[in-house]
C-alpha positions as CSV (number, residue, x, y, z in Angstrom):
1,M,-0.1,-0.1,0.5
2,T,1.4,3.5,-1.3
3,A,2.0,5.3,2.4
4,S,-0.3,8.7,2.8
5,A,0.0,11.6,5.2
6,A,-2.6,10.3,7.5
7,T,-1.5,5.9,7.3
8,L,2.1,7.9,8.8
9,A,0.2,10.0,11.4
10,S,1.9,9.5,14.7
11,G,-1.8,10.4,17.1
12,K,0.5,13.0,18.4
13,G,-1.6,16.4,19.5
14,H,-0.9,19.7,20.8
15,K,-1.5,18.5,24.7
16,D,1.4,16.4,24.5
17,E,3.9,18.6,23.6
18,N,6.4,20.1,26.1
19,F,5.3,23.9,25.6
20,P,1.7,25.6,25.5
21,V,0.4,25.6,22.1
22,A,-2.5,28.0,21.1
23,S,-3.4,27.7,24.7
24,F,-6.6,29.4,26.3
25,L,-4.3,32.7,26.8
26,L,-4.6,33.9,23.2
27,K,-7.3,35.7,22.0
28,A,-10.1,33.2,20.0
29,E,-9.6,34.9,17.0
30,H,-6.2,33.9,17.0
31,R,-6.1,30.3,18.0
32,A,-7.5,29.0,14.9
33,P,-4.8,30.0,12.7
34,V,-2.0,28.9,15.2
35,M,-3.9,25.2,15.4
36,A,-4.2,25.2,11.6
37,F,-0.1,25.9,11.4
38,Y,0.3,23.2,14.5
39,H,-1.5,20.5,12.7
40,F,0.4,21.5,9.1
41,A,3.7,21.2,11.4
42,R,2.5,18.0,13.2
43,A,1.4,16.2,9.7
44,A,4.8,17.1,8.6
45,D,6.6,16.0,11.4
46,D,4.9,13.0,11.3
47,V,5.7,12.4,7.7
48,A,9.7,13.3,8.2
49,D,9.8,10.8,11.1
50,N,8.1,7.2,9.9
51,E,10.6,4.9,9.2
52,S,8.2,2.8,7.8
53,A,8.1,4.9,4.5
54,S,11.2,5.2,2.5
55,A,13.1,8.7,2.1
56,A,11.7,8.9,-1.4
57,E,7.8,8.1,-0.2
58,R,8.4,10.7,2.4
59,L,9.8,13.3,0.6
60,A,7.2,12.8,-2.2
61,L,4.6,13.2,0.6
62,L,6.4,16.1,1.5
63,G,6.1,17.4,-1.5
64,A,2.4,17.3,-2.0
65,M,1.9,19.6,1.3
66,R,4.6,21.9,-0.8
67,S,2.6,22.3,-3.6
68,T,-0.9,22.1,-2.1
69,L,0.6,25.3,0.6
70,A,1.9,27.3,-2.4
71,G,-1.3,26.9,-4.6
72,T,-0.3,24.7,-7.3
73,S,-2.6,21.4,-6.2
74,D,-5.1,20.5,-3.5
75,E,-3.7,17.0,-2.6
76,N,-2.9,17.6,0.9
77,A,-5.8,18.1,3.9
78,E,-3.5,19.8,6.4
79,A,-1.8,22.4,3.6
80,L,-5.2,22.9,2.0
81,A,-6.6,24.3,5.4
82,L,-3.6,26.0,6.3
83,R,-3.9,27.9,2.7
84,G,-7.2,29.0,3.5
85,V,-6.3,30.6,6.8
86,L,-3.8,32.1,5.3
87,A,-5.8,33.4,2.7
88,E,-8.1,35.0,5.8
89,Y,-5.4,36.4,7.5
90,K,-3.8,37.4,4.3
91,L,-0.9,36.1,5.4
92,S,2.6,34.8,3.4
93,P,2.5,30.6,3.2
94,Q,6.6,31.4,3.9
95,H,6.8,30.3,7.4
96,G,4.8,26.9,6.5
97,L,7.4,26.4,3.4
98,D,10.5,27.2,5.4
99,L,9.3,24.2,8.0
100,L,8.4,21.9,5.0
101,T,12.5,22.6,4.4
102,A,12.9,20.9,7.6
103,F,11.6,18.0,7.3
104,E,12.5,17.7,3.9
105,Q,16.1,17.7,5.1
106,D,15.5,15.3,7.9
107,C,14.3,12.8,5.1
108,T,17.7,13.0,3.8
109,V,20.4,14.0,6.6
110,S,20.7,12.0,10.1
111,R,23.6,13.9,11.4
112,H,24.7,17.5,12.3
113,A,28.3,18.1,12.3
114,T,28.6,21.2,14.4
115,W,26.6,23.7,16.7
116,D,26.4,25.9,13.9
117,S,24.7,23.3,11.5
118,L,22.5,22.5,14.3
119,I,21.4,26.5,14.5
120,D,21.2,26.5,10.9
121,Y,18.3,23.8,11.0
122,C,16.3,25.5,13.7
123,R,16.5,28.6,11.1
124,V,13.7,26.1,9.2
125,S,12.9,23.8,11.6
126,A,11.5,26.3,14.5
127,M,12.3,29.3,14.2
128,P,9.1,29.9,11.4
129,V,7.0,28.9,14.0
130,G,7.5,31.8,16.4
131,R,7.6,34.0,13.2
132,Y,4.0,32.8,12.4
133,V,2.6,33.3,15.4
134,L,4.0,36.4,15.7
135,D,2.6,37.6,12.3
136,V,-0.8,36.5,13.3
137,H,-1.0,39.1,16.3
138,H,0.7,41.8,13.5
139,E,3.2,42.1,15.9
140,D,6.1,44.2,15.0
141,R,9.0,42.0,13.1
142,S,11.7,43.8,15.3
143,T,10.5,40.6,17.9
144,W,12.0,38.4,15.4
145,V,15.6,38.3,16.9
146,A,14.4,37.3,20.4
147,S,11.6,35.0,18.9
148,D,14.3,33.4,16.8
149,A,16.6,32.5,20.1
150,L,13.6,31.3,21.6
151,C,12.5,29.0,19.4
152,A,16.3,27.6,18.9
153,A,15.8,27.1,22.5
154,L,13.1,25.0,22.5
155,Q,14.3,23.2,19.4
156,V,17.6,22.0,21.2
157,I,15.9,21.0,24.6
158,N,13.7,18.9,22.5
159,H,16.2,17.1,20.6
160,L,18.4,16.4,23.9
161,Q,15.5,15.2,25.9
162,D,14.4,12.7,23.0
163,C,18.1,12.7,21.8
164,G,18.1,8.6,22.9
165,K,14.8,7.9,21.8
166,D,15.4,9.8,18.2
167,Y,18.6,7.2,17.8
168,R,17.2,3.9,18.7
169,A,14.1,4.7,16.5
170,I,15.0,6.8,13.7
171,D,18.5,7.0,13.2
172,R,18.9,10.2,13.7
173,V,21.3,12.2,15.9
174,Y,21.3,16.4,16.6
175,I,23.8,16.5,18.9
176,P,26.1,17.9,17.0
177,T,29.4,15.0,15.9
178,D,32.5,17.5,16.6
179,M,31.2,18.0,20.2
180,L,30.6,14.1,20.6
181,A,34.5,14.1,19.0
182,A,35.9,16.4,21.1
183,A,34.7,14.9,24.4
184,G,35.5,11.5,23.3
185,A,31.9,10.4,22.7
186,S,30.6,8.5,20.0
187,I,27.2,8.2,18.3
188,E,26.6,4.7,20.0
189,D,26.5,6.3,23.3
190,L,23.2,7.2,22.8
191,G,22.1,3.5,22.6
192,A,22.9,2.9,25.7
193,T,19.9,2.9,29.0
194,R,22.9,5.6,31.1
195,A,25.0,8.6,29.5
196,S,28.6,8.3,29.6
197,P,30.3,10.5,31.3
198,A,31.8,11.7,28.2
199,L,28.4,11.9,26.6
200,R,26.8,13.9,29.6
201,S,29.8,16.7,29.2
202,V,28.3,17.1,25.7
203,I,25.1,17.6,26.9
204,V,25.7,19.8,29.5
205,A,27.6,22.0,27.1
206,M,24.6,21.9,24.9
207,A,22.3,23.1,27.9
208,E,24.6,25.8,29.0
209,R,24.7,27.0,25.2
210,T,20.9,26.8,25.3
211,L,20.7,28.9,28.4
212,G,22.7,31.6,26.4
213,L,19.6,31.8,23.8
214,L,17.1,31.8,26.7
215,A,18.9,35.0,27.8
216,E,19.3,36.4,24.7
217,S,15.0,35.9,24.2
218,S,14.7,37.2,27.7
219,V,13.4,40.6,26.7
220,F,10.5,39.1,24.0
221,S,7.7,38.7,25.9
222,G,8.4,42.6,27.0
223,Q,8.7,43.4,23.0
224,I,5.2,41.8,22.4
225,R,2.3,44.6,22.3
226,D,-1.0,42.0,22.8
227,K,-1.2,41.4,26.2
228,R,-2.3,37.8,26.5
229,L,0.6,36.7,23.8
230,A,3.1,38.4,26.0
231,V,1.9,35.9,29.1
232,E,2.0,32.8,26.8
233,V,5.6,33.9,26.0
234,A,6.8,34.0,29.6
235,I,5.0,31.1,30.3
236,I,7.1,29.2,27.9
237,H,10.1,30.8,28.3
238,R,10.2,30.1,32.5
239,L,9.0,26.5,31.3
240,A,12.3,26.6,29.0
241,E,14.5,28.0,31.3
242,S,13.2,25.0,34.1
243,L,13.8,22.1,31.0
244,T,17.6,23.3,30.7
245,R,18.5,23.8,33.5
246,R,17.3,20.2,34.7
247,L,19.4,19.1,31.9
248,L,22.2,20.6,34.0
249,T,21.6,17.5,36.5
250,H,19.7,15.0,34.8
251,D,20.2,12.7,32.3
252,P,17.7,12.2,29.7
253,L,18.9,8.3,28.7
254,S,18.2,7.4,31.8
255,E,15.6,10.1,34.0
256,R,13.1,12.0,33.4
257,V,13.2,15.2,32.3
258,H,9.7,16.1,31.1
259,H,7.8,18.6,33.4
260,G,5.0,16.8,35.0
261,K,1.5,18.3,34.5
262,I,1.5,19.7,38.0
263,E,4.8,21.2,37.8
264,M,4.1,22.4,34.8
265,A,1.2,24.3,35.6
266,G,2.8,25.8,38.6
267,L,5.6,27.2,36.7
268,A,3.0,28.8,34.6
269,A,1.3,30.3,36.7
270,W,4.1,31.4,38.4
271,A,5.1,32.9,35.1
272,A,1.5,34.5,34.2
273,V,1.6,36.4,37.5
274,K,5.4,37.8,37.3
275,R,4.3,39.0,33.7
276,L,1.2,40.6,34.6
277,A,3.0,42.3,37.5
278,V,5.3,44.1,34.9
C-alpha cells in the first residue's frame, strides 16, 4: 500500500507537546490560525519521522504538502486548511514552506556536524513557528530576533530530551558530532541505558549554550504588544529555563526530563503572575 500523510500520522496532538500550543490565553480569533499551523507542522513532522516509508515516499508526501500550500495542488488536507487560513488572514505561506524545508532535510540528513549547523537547522525547523505566531498577532518584526533565540532554544531542548529515543527509533542524531568527538564520546553512546560521562559532558555543554539562547530571548515577552500573547511567551520561556536547568543535572537516557502536569501548571502560574505584575 502506498504511504499517505494520514497513514503515517503518529497520533500525537498539541496537548502532548512540552510547551503550550494556542492555549486559552490567546484571543479566540488567533487560536484557530495557530492551530491550523500546528496541525500542518504535526502532519509534516509525522511524515518525516516515520521510518516505515522510504525516504523517497516521505519526500513525495512532503512535496505534496509544499505544492498544496503554494497553491499549485490540493493534495494535502492539512496544507489546504492552512492555505485557507493564510488567505483569510492575508498571511504569507513562507513560514510553512520554510518548515517543510526542515522536514525534507530530516528525510536525508541524520547527523549535524557542528552547533552552527544545528542552529541553521533551527532556522527552518523552529524559528518559522514563532514568526508565524507573531505575524498572526500583527506584531512588529523587530521581535523576530528574540523570538528566533527562544524557538531555537525550545528545539534544542526537545532534541536533548529525546536524544536517546531519536537515535534508537529513527537513527537521527541532533547532538553535533564535533562536540561528541571533542569529548571522546561516540554516537553509539546514545543507544545505552545511561549516558557515559563523555556524553553527559556534551549534553551539559549544549544545555549551557541553550541557557545563552534563553538569555538572548529574555526580553521577548516585554516586546510583544498583545498582552495575552506576552503572557504565553513568558510562560514558555519559564518552562524552557526549567527544563534546560534540569538537563544540566539529569541524564535524559536514564531519567525523566519532562515536566509533570502539576509542575508545569505551577511554573506557568508563576510566570504569568510575574509577567502581569510588570
